[in-house]
C-alpha positions as CSV (number, residue, x, y, z in Angstrom):
1,M,0.0,0.0,0.0
2,I,1.4,3.4,-0.9
3,R,0.8,5.9,1.9
4,P,0.4,9.6,1.0
5,K,2.6,12.2,2.5
6,T,1.2,14.0,5.5
7,L,-1.0,16.9,4.6
8,L,-0.1,19.7,7.0
9,I,-2.5,22.5,7.7
10,N,0.2,24.6,9.4
11,D,3.9,24.6,8.7
12,A,5.7,22.4,11.4
13,F,5.4,18.9,12.6
14,P,5.2,17.6,15.2
15,H,4.4,20.4,17.7
16,P,1.4,21.0,19.9
17,H,-1.5,22.4,17.9
18,A,-0.1,21.0,14.6
19,V,-3.1,20.0,12.4
20,F,-2.7,17.2,9.9
21,A,-4.6,14.6,7.9
22,L,-4.2,11.0,9.1
23,N,-2.4,8.7,6.7
24,L,-3.9,5.7,8.6
25,P,-7.0,5.5,10.8
26,I,-7.0,5.5,14.6
27,E,-8.8,2.5,15.9
28,K,-9.6,1.5,19.5
29,G,-7.8,4.7,20.7
30,R,-4.5,3.9,19.0
31,G,-2.8,4.4,15.7
32,T,0.4,5.4,13.9
33,H,1.3,8.2,11.7
34,T,4.4,8.4,9.6
35,Y,6.0,11.7,8.8
36,D,9.4,12.3,7.1
37,G,10.4,8.6,7.7
38,I,9.6,8.7,11.4
39,T,6.6,6.7,12.8
40,Y,4.7,8.3,15.7
41,E,2.2,6.5,17.9
42,L,-1.1,8.3,18.1
43,V,-3.4,8.1,21.1
44,G,-6.9,9.6,21.2
45,P,-10.4,9.2,19.9
46,D,-11.0,6.9,17.0
47,A,-10.7,8.7,13.6
48,P,-10.9,7.6,10.0
49,Y,-8.2,7.8,7.4
50,R,-7.7,11.4,6.1
51,R,-9.5,13.0,9.1
52,Q,-7.9,16.2,10.2
53,V,-6.6,16.0,13.8
54,S,-4.5,18.3,16.0
55,I,-1.8,17.4,18.5
56,I,-2.6,18.4,22.0
57,S,0.5,16.9,23.7
58,I,3.7,15.2,22.7
59,Q,5.4,12.5,24.9
60,G,8.5,11.2,23.1
61,K,7.2,9.7,19.9
62,T,3.6,9.5,21.2
63,L,1.3,12.2,20.0
64,L,-2.0,12.8,21.8
65,H,-4.8,14.3,19.9
C-alpha cells in the first residue's frame, strides 16, 4: 500500500497544535502516523483515514490528539 505524504495545515510537525490529515485511521484509541520517515504513535479518539486532527500533547514519539 502506498501511503500519501502528511498533509499539514500549518507549517511544522510535530508540535502542539499542529493540524494534519491522518495517513492511517486511529482504531480502539491507538494508531500510527508516519512523517518524514519517522513513525509516531497516536493516542486519542478513533478517527478515520484522512481525518484532520490536531496534536494536544507530545510525549517522546507518542502524539496525543
